[in-house]
C-alpha positions in Angstrom: -35.8 18.3 11.1 -33.1 20.2 12.7 -35.3 24.0 13.1 -37.8 21.8 14.8 -35.7 20.5 17.0 -33.6 23.9 17.9 -37.0 25.7 18.5 -37.8 23.0 21.4 -34.4 23.2 22.4 -35.5 26.7 24.2 -38.7 25.8 25.7 -41.7 23.7 25.4 -45.3 25.3 24.8 -46.6 23.7 28.0 -44.1 24.0 30.7 -46.1 26.2 32.3 -48.8 24.3 32.5 -46.2 20.9 33.6 -44.5 22.5 36.6 -44.5 20.4 39.9 -46.4 21.4 42.5 -43.8 21.3 44.9 -41.8 23.2 42.2 -44.4 25.6 42.4 -44.6 26.6 45.5 -41.3 27.0 45.7 -40.8 29.3 42.7 -44.1 31.4 44.3 -42.0 31.7 47.9 -38.8 32.8 46.0 -40.4 35.4 43.8 -42.6 36.6 47.1 -39.2 37.0 49.3 -38.5 39.8 47.4 -41.8 41.4 48.3 -41.6 40.8 51.8 -38.2 41.9 52.4 -39.2 45.4 50.7 -42.2 45.3 53.0 -40.1 45.0 55.9 -37.5 47.8 54.7 -41.2 49.6 53.9 -42.1 49.0 57.7 -38.4 49.8 58.8 -38.7 53.7 57.5 -42.3 54.1 58.1 -41.9 53.9 61.9 -38.1 55.3 62.0 -39.6 58.4 59.8 -43.2 58.6 62.4 -43.5 56.1 64.6 -46.5 57.7 66.0 -48.1 57.7 62.7 -47.1 53.9 62.0 -48.7 52.5 65.5 -51.9 54.4 64.9 -52.8 53.1 62.0 -52.6 49.8 63.1 -53.7 50.2 66.1 -56.8 51.6 64.3 -60.4 50.2 65.0 -62.2 47.8 62.0 -65.7 46.3 62.7 -67.5 43.8 61.0 -71.2 43.7 61.2 -73.8 40.8 60.3 -77.2 42.0 61.8 -76.7 42.5 65.8 -73.7 40.9 65.7 -70.7 42.5 65.2 -66.5 42.0 65.9 -64.4 44.9 66.5 -60.6 44.4 66.2 -57.9 47.1 65.3 -56.1 46.4 61.9 -53.3 44.7 63.4 -55.3 42.0 64.7 -57.0 41.6 61.5 -53.9 41.6 59.7 -52.5 38.8 62.4 -55.6 36.8 63.2 -57.4 37.3 59.8 -55.2 37.5 57.1 -52.7 35.0 58.5 -54.8 32.6 58.3 -55.2 32.2 54.8 -51.4 31.9 54.9 -51.2 28.9 57.3 -53.9 27.2 54.8 -51.5 27.5 52.4 -48.9 26.2 54.6 -51.0 23.1 55.2 -52.2 22.4 52.1 -48.0 22.3 51.0 -47.8 19.6 53.7 -50.6 17.5 52.7 -49.9 17.2 49.6 -46.4 16.1 49.8 -48.0 13.7 52.5 -50.4 12.3 49.2 -48.0 12.7 46.5 -44.7 13.8 47.5 -41.4 11.9 49.1 -43.7 12.1 52.7 -46.2 9.7 51.4 -43.4 6.9 52.7 -44.6 7.8 56.1 -41.1 6.4 57.5 -39.6 9.6 55.7 -41.9 11.6 58.1 -39.9 10.5 61.5 -36.8 12.5 61.0 -38.3 15.4 60.3 -41.1 15.6 62.6 -38.6 14.5 65.5 -36.1 17.4 64.4 -38.8 20.2 63.9 -40.0 19.4 67.8 -36.5 19.2 69.1 -35.6 22.2 66.6 -38.3 24.3 68.7 -37.1 22.9 72.0 -33.5 23.5 71.9 -34.1 27.6 70.7 -36.5 27.8 73.5 -34.0 26.6 76.4 -31.8 28.6 75.1 -34.1 31.5 75.3 -34.6 30.6 79.0 -31.0 30.3 79.8 -30.0 33.5 79.2 -33.4 34.9 80.2 -33.2 33.2 83.8 -34.1 35.1 86.4 -35.8 38.2 84.4 -39.4 38.5 84.0 -38.7 38.4 80.4 -38.8 34.6 80.5 -42.2 33.7 79.8 -41.2 35.1 76.1 -39.9 32.2 75.3 -42.6 30.9 72.8 -40.8 33.8 70.6 -37.4 31.6 69.8 -39.3 28.5 68.8 -40.9 28.4 64.8 -39.0 28.6 61.6 -41.0 31.3 58.8 -41.6 29.1 56.5 -42.4 31.8 53.8 -39.3 33.8 54.3 -37.2 31.1 55.0 -38.0 28.5 52.0 -37.9 32.1 49.5 -34.3 32.8 50.6 -33.4 29.2 50.3 -34.4 29.4 46.9 -32.5 32.8 46.4 -29.0 32.1 48.4 -29.2 27.9 47.5 -29.2 28.0 43.7 -27.9 24.4 43.8 -30.2 23.0 46.6 -32.0 19.6 45.8 -35.7 19.8 45.7 -35.3 17.1 48.8 -33.5 19.9 50.9 -36.4 22.0 50.5 -39.4 19.2 51.6 -36.9 18.5 54.4 -37.3 22.4 56.1 -40.9 22.6 54.9 -41.6 19.6 56.7 -39.6 21.1 59.6 -41.2 24.5 59.2 -44.9 23.2 58.9 -44.4 20.5 62.6 -43.3 24.1 64.5 -45.8 26.3 63.3 -48.4 23.5 64.3 -46.7 23.2 67.6 -46.4 26.8 67.8 -49.8 27.4 67.3 -50.5 24.9 69.8 -48.8 26.7 72.1 -49.9 30.1 71.2 -53.6 28.7 72.0 -52.7 27.3 75.5 -49.6 29.4 76.8 -50.6 32.8 75.1 -54.4 32.6 75.5 -55.9 34.1 78.1 -60.0 33.2 79.4 -60.3 30.3 77.7 -64.0 29.5 76.4 -64.2 26.0 76.7 -68.2 26.0 75.4 -66.8 27.9 72.0 -64.1 25.8 71.7 -66.2 22.8 71.5 -68.4 24.6 68.6 -65.4 24.9 67.0 -64.1 21.2 67.2 -67.6 20.2 65.8 -67.4 22.8 63.0 -64.4 21.2 62.3 -65.8 17.6 62.4 -68.3 18.8 59.6 -65.5 20.1 57.5 -63.6 17.3 57.6 -67.3 14.9 56.6 -67.9 17.2 53.5 -64.1 16.7 52.5 -64.1 13.3 52.9 -67.8 12.8 51.1 -66.4 15.2 48.7 -69.0 17.7 48.5 -68.7 19.9 45.5 -70.2 23.1 46.6 -67.4 25.9 47.1 -69.8 27.8 49.8 -70.0 24.7 52.2 -66.7 25.1 53.1 -66.3 29.0 52.6 -69.2 29.3 55.7 -67.9 26.2 57.7 -64.0 27.4 57.3 -66.0 31.2 58.7 -67.6 29.6 61.5 -64.8 27.6 63.0 -62.3 30.6 63.0 -65.5 32.8 64.2 -66.0 30.0 67.3 -62.3 30.2 67.9 -62.1 34.0 68.0 -64.8 33.6 70.7 -62.9 30.7 72.6 -60.1 33.2 73.2 -57.6 31.1 71.2 -56.1 32.4 68.1 -57.8 31.3 65.1 -54.6 31.2 63.0 -55.2 27.9 64.5 -58.2 27.3 61.9 -56.2 27.8 58.7 -53.5 24.6 59.3 -56.1 22.7 60.4 -58.0 22.8 57.2 -55.4 22.8 55.4 -54.0 19.5 56.3 -57.0 18.1 55.9 -57.7 19.3 52.0 -57.0 15.4 50.4 -54.3 15.6 47.2 -54.4 13.5 44.4 -54.2 12.7 40.3 -57.4 13.2 38.3 -58.5 9.7 37.8 -58.6 8.9 33.7 -62.3 8.6 33.8 -63.1 11.8 35.6 -60.7 13.7 32.5 -62.7 11.8 29.9 -66.3 12.8 31.1 -64.8 16.7 31.3 -63.6 16.2 27.9 -67.0 14.8 27.1 -68.6 17.7 28.2 -66.2 20.0 26.8 -67.7 18.7 23.5 -71.2 18.9 24.7 -70.3 22.7 24.6 -68.3 23.0 21.5 -71.4 21.2 19.6 -73.7 23.4 21.5 -72.6 26.1 22.9 -75.0 27.6 25.7 -74.3 29.1 29.2 -75.7 26.3 30.5 -73.2 23.9 29.0 -70.2 25.7 29.7 -71.2 25.5 33.1 -71.6 22.1 33.1 -68.0 21.8 31.0 -66.2 24.4 33.4 -67.7 22.5 36.9 -66.7 19.2 35.5 -63.3 20.8 34.3 -63.0 22.0 38.4 -64.1 19.0 40.0 -61.2 16.5 38.4 -58.4 18.6 40.3 -58.1 17.6 44.0 -59.7 20.3 46.8 -55.9 21.1 47.9 -54.9 21.8 44.6 -57.9 24.3 43.6 -57.3 26.0 47.1 -53.5 26.2 46.7 -53.8 27.2 43.1 -56.3 30.5 44.1 -54.3 31.0 47.5 -51.1 31.0 47.1 -50.3 34.2 45.4 -52.3 36.0 47.1 -51.0 34.6 50.7 -47.1 35.1 48.8 -47.2 38.2 47.3 -49.9 40.7 49.2 -51.0 39.1 53.1 -47.5 37.7 54.4 -45.8 41.3 53.2 -48.8 42.9 54.4 -47.8 41.4 57.8 -44.2 42.0 58.0 -46.0 46.5 57.5 -47.9 45.5 60.4 -45.1 44.1 62.7 -41.7 44.9 61.6 -41.7 48.2 62.5 -39.4 49.2 65.4 -37.8 52.8 65.9 -33.9 52.2 65.4 -31.4 55.0 67.0 -28.3 54.2 68.5 -29.2 54.2 72.0 -32.0 51.8 71.4 -29.3 49.6 69.7 -26.7 49.8 72.3 -29.7 49.1 75.0 -31.1 46.0 72.6 -28.0 44.1 71.8 -27.4 43.5 75.5 -30.8 42.4 77.0 -31.5 39.0 77.4 -34.6 39.0 75.1 -32.8 40.7 72.3 -29.9 38.0 72.7 -32.0 35.1 73.5 -33.8 35.3 70.4 -31.1 35.9 68.5 -28.9 33.2 69.9 -31.8 30.9 70.1 -32.2 30.8 66.2 -28.8 31.4 64.6 -27.4 28.6 67.6 -30.3 26.3 68.7 -32.0 25.6 64.8 -29.0 24.7 63.2 -27.3 22.4 66.1 -30.8 20.7 67.0 -31.4 19.4 63.6 -27.6 18.4 62.7 -27.3 16.6 66.3 -31.1 15.2 65.5 -30.1 14.1 62.4 -27.2 12.2 63.9 -28.5 10.5 66.5 -31.7 9.3 65.1 -29.4 7.8 62.0 -27.4 6.4 64.6 -30.0 4.6 66.6 -32.1 3.5 63.8 -28.8 2.0 62.6 -29.6 4.2 59.1 -33.2 3.2 58.5 -34.6 6.3 59.7 -31.6 9.4 57.7 -32.0 12.5 56.0 -33.4 12.5 52.9 -30.4 15.1 51.8 -26.5 15.3 53.2 -25.4 16.9 55.0 -24.8 20.2 54.0 -28.0 20.6 53.1 -29.4 19.7 56.6 -26.9 22.2 58.1 -28.5 24.5 55.0 -31.9 24.0 56.2 -30.6 24.3 59.9 -28.9 27.7 59.6 -31.9 29.2 57.2 -34.6 27.7 59.6 -32.7 30.1 61.8 -35.1 33.0 60.1 -38.7 33.0 62.7 -39.5 36.2 61.8 -43.7 35.8 61.1 -44.5 33.6 64.2 -41.5 35.1 66.1 -43.5 38.5 65.9 -47.2 36.6 66.5 -46.0 35.4 69.8 -43.5 38.6 70.5 -47.1 40.5 70.4 -48.9 38.5 72.7 -46.4 38.4 75.5 -44.4 41.5 75.3 -45.6 45.5 74.9 -43.7 48.5 74.8 -40.1 48.3 74.9 -39.4 44.4 75.2 -41.8 44.2 72.3 -39.1 45.6 70.0 -36.5 44.2 71.7 -38.0 40.9 70.7 -38.8 42.2 67.3 -34.9 43.4 66.8 -33.6 40.3 68.3 -35.9 38.2 65.5 -35.0 40.3 62.6 -31.3 40.3 63.4 -31.7 36.7 63.7 -33.5 36.6 60.1 -30.1 38.6 58.7 -27.4 36.6 60.7 -29.3 33.4 59.4 -29.5 33.9 55.4 -25.7 34.9 55.6 -24.9 31.5 57.9 -26.7 29.6 54.5 -24.6 31.6 52.1 -22.0 30.5 53.6 -23.0 26.8 54.1 -23.9 26.4 49.9 -20.7 28.8 49.2 -18.3 26.7 50.3 -20.2 23.0 49.4 -19.9 25.1 45.9 -15.7 24.7 46.6 -15.7 20.7 46.9 -15.1 18.7 44.0 -18.1 17.6 42.4 -18.4 13.8 43.7 -17.7 15.8 47.2 -20.6 18.0 46.3 -23.7 15.5 45.6 -22.8 13.3 48.5 -23.2 16.6 50.8 -26.0 17.6 49.0 -27.9 14.6 48.1 -28.1 11.9 51.2 -30.5 9.3 51.0 -30.3 7.6 47.4 -33.3 5.4 48.1 -36.1 6.3 45.8 -39.5 6.3 46.1 -40.3 4.2 43.1 -43.4 5.8 41.0 -43.9 3.5 38.1 -45.8 0.3 38.5 -44.8 -2.1 37.3 -41.1 -1.6 36.8 -39.3 -2.2 33.3 -39.5 -5.5 32.3 -37.3 -6.0 29.5 -39.2 -9.3 28.2 -42.0 -7.5 27.7 -41.4 -3.8 27.6 -40.1 -2.0 23.7 -36.9 -1.1 24.6 -34.7 1.4 22.9 -31.1 1.7 23.8 -28.7 -0.9 25.7 -30.2 -3.1 27.7 -28.2 -2.8 30.6 -27.7 0.8 30.5 -27.7 2.4 34.3 -30.8 5.0 33.6 -34.0 4.4 31.8 -36.1 6.9 30.7 -39.8 6.0 30.0 -42.4 7.6 28.1 -46.1 7.3 28.5 -47.0 8.5 25.0 -49.8 8.6 22.7 -49.4 8.5 18.6 -52.0 11.3 18.1 -50.7 13.4 20.7 -48.7 16.8 19.0 -46.7 17.2 22.3 -45.4 13.4 22.2 -44.6 14.1 18.4 -42.3 17.4 19.6 -40.6 15.6 21.9 -39.8 12.4 19.8 -36.2 14.7 18.7 -35.0 15.4 22.2 -35.3 11.1 23.2 -33.3 11.1 20.4 -31.1 13.0 21.3 -30.3 12.2 24.6 -29.9 8.7 23.6 -27.0 9.6 21.4 -25.2 12.0 23.9 -26.0 9.7 27.4 -26.0 6.1 28.3 -29.8 5.4 28.8 -32.1 3.1 27.5 -35.7 4.4 26.2 -39.2 2.6 27.0 -42.5 3.3 25.3 -45.3 2.8 26.7 -49.0 3.3 25.5 -51.6 5.8 27.0 -53.9 6.3 24.1 -56.1 9.5 24.9 -58.8 8.4 22.9 -61.5 10.9 24.5 -59.5 13.9 22.5 -57.3 11.7 20.2 -60.1 9.0 18.1 -57.0 7.2 16.1 -54.5 7.0 19.0 -55.8 3.4 20.3 -56.0 1.8 16.4 -52.2 3.6 15.8 -51.1 1.5 19.3 -52.7 -1.4 18.3 -50.8 -1.1 14.7 -48.0 -0.4 16.8 -47.9 -3.8 18.5 -48.9 -5.7 15.1 -45.3 -4.4 14.1 -43.4 -5.4 16.9 -45.2 -8.7 16.2 -43.2 -8.6 13.4 -40.0 -7.6 14.9 -40.6 -4.0 13.7 -42.0 -2.0 16.4 -39.6 1.0 16.4 -39.5 1.7 12.9 -43.5 1.6 13.1 -43.4 4.0 16.5 -41.3 6.6 14.0 -43.6 6.5 11.3 -46.6 6.9 13.3 -45.1 9.8 15.4 -43.7 11.5 12.0 -47.0 11.4 10.4 -49.4 12.1 13.3 -52.2 14.0 10.9 -52.5 10.3 9.5 -53.2 7.8 11.0 -56.5 6.8 9.5 -56.8 2.4 8.7 -55.6 2.9 5.3 -52.9 5.0 6.3 -51.5 2.2 8.7 -51.6 -0.4 6.4 -49.3 1.7 3.9 -46.8 2.3 6.0 -47.0 -1.9 6.9 -46.2 -2.2 3.8 -43.2 0.3 3.4 -41.6 -1.1 6.5 -42.2 -4.7 4.1 -44.2 -6.6 7.2 -46.6 -9.1 6.5 -49.6 -7.1 5.1 -52.4 -9.6 5.4 -51.6 -10.6 9.1 -50.6 -6.9 9.9 -54.1 -6.3 8.7 -56.0 -9.3 10.3 -54.6 -7.8 13.4 -55.8 -4.6 13.5 -59.6 -6.3 12.4 -59.9 -8.5 14.7 -57.8 -6.1 17.5 -55.8 -8.8 18.8 -53.0 -6.8 20.4 -55.5 -4.9 22.4 -55.3 -6.4 25.8 -51.5 -5.7 25.5 -52.3 -1.9 25.1 -54.7 -2.0 27.8 -52.0 -3.7 30.0 -49.5 -0.3 29.0 -53.2 2.4 29.9 -53.3 0.2 33.1 -50.3 0.9 34.2 -50.3 4.4 33.7 -53.5 4.5 35.8 -51.7 2.7 38.7 -48.4 5.4 38.0 -50.5 8.5 38.3 -49.6 9.2 34.3 -53.0 10.6 33.2 -51.6 13.0 30.3 -49.5 13.0 27.0 -46.4 12.8 27.4 -45.7 11.3 30.6 -42.1 10.9 31.8 -40.5 8.6 34.5 -36.5 8.6 34.9 -35.3 5.3 36.9 -39.1 5.0 38.0 -39.4 8.8 39.5 -41.7 10.4 38.3 -40.2 13.7 36.4 -42.3 16.9 36.7 -41.3 19.9 34.6 -41.0 21.0 30.8 -39.9 18.1 28.7 -37.6 20.2 26.6 -33.7 19.2 26.3 -32.2 20.5 28.8 -35.0 19.4 31.6 -34.9 16.0 30.4 -31.2 16.1 30.4 -31.1 18.0 34.0 -33.2 15.0 35.6 -30.8 12.5 33.9 -28.0 13.8 34.9 -29.6 13.6 38.7 -30.7 10.0 38.2 -26.8 9.5 37.2 -25.3 11.1 40.0 -27.6 9.4 42.6 -26.5 6.1 41.1 -22.7 7.1 41.4 -23.7 8.0 45.0 -25.5 4.5 45.9 -22.7 2.8 44.1 -19.7 4.7 45.8 -17.9 6.1 43.1 -18.0 7.3 39.3 -20.2 4.8 37.2 
């Protein structure tokens, strides 16, 4: 047992497949931040070595033809308005996932980041207009508005190692709101010669996309062609077609696969195993893919491409400016550079802090930040990174020296904002543990994922009944991963003040003995020995035949005749089914699935991961109680 546990402590064999979607999203962002920074440096070096070559490459024409139809744009435009459409598609997908499955499914939690996102655009724009009052450059106020979602999230992950996930969700929501608003401003303010007829065609195509999504049309080519048609219509209308990406992303629903769908997919795989033909292979592959939501399928495919290729390519195409002493001395004294720099560095954190304080006071605490003051301030400082949309708007608002000044302001704001964020979290780390928790965690109200809540009169509980922390596992006695998780749970029970609850989720399509084993544990529970039978079943997962179950009953000194009769008549089938129904409504479709104090635990199930989840739950309780537990 000790050897088995020491191997388990390191990592779980399936940890890569069980990461939470948000954490996977953030890992990609943090990993790509280095690639993005390298692209910015490469662009600056290239431009300062040979600016003429840099500009000539990105101004080279490139055409796409389809019969008599063709579109010709320079390479920079194809990157900015073409490839970046996919980036904003991924941003929209992650925002929709948080609406459907994350913290934002409680709509009240969306109010503050939505309002804060709009205010955090208005304040920097107002600062820019104030600095540029009376100058012709005032029309470039849109440059100092929007947060760069990819770079801000990536650098936040690198600079703030102790940043709670809620802070990242808060920043993501703020960024998506101002991305959407910024794209609308690009469409309305920075668009010339608007063609309303073609704009109407784009709207009609988007409506068709929504219909296809609602009816869950499975043919991918339908969405591809409709998306391309919408993009082309917007391009022809004069509106920047990157709006297409965000609109499609926000319209793609996210949901957990239903147990019935998973069972059907398993049956298709079993059919292929029995008859390995190409036709059954296609059916099995399509069946498995169809269990995933359109949101997850798109994000899984596109996110690595946007994070590691498209956004760095955008930086390479747009960040290049010639840096020399005379230019820097002049630029840092111009209203364009100062307006952008001050707008981002000062306007973003001030707007987020003030909006959070005002809404909390006006709503008497009903609407408040999901995080503490330090995390709100850190979100405000990192939101001062406005690289992507800032350069998009600058390219439309300015040219020549003014464009270089705007780019310098955005790049400088990114550097200063990163430094300020590091300082915020560095100082927060110097606080006492209790103060640090309050400064980072904030709102202790939790959305309960577990339905129904734990009932001591009904549920099987191991550990103190009045323990402050509850760890719930939906398990399957034949599932090897549940067997591997068992020693970890035991270790947590030995070292932590918690209670452990087991609920049944027999995966009968892959584990044929699991249902009867679950009923056997309930038959033992009827005689007061659930946990003894539970331990035996997980210890002998390869021997769960009816004769084995009866033998275990005898080993436990149960009334074997009564036990056998209960199994034969399936007396406890309904009790097991109630747990399965709880799993369905709680979103648990696989085993083991853990919940900590009613909240779904995502990620690996090794000791460190579960212990960290338990520690976080304890910190939340301590904060709500106003002192140590």
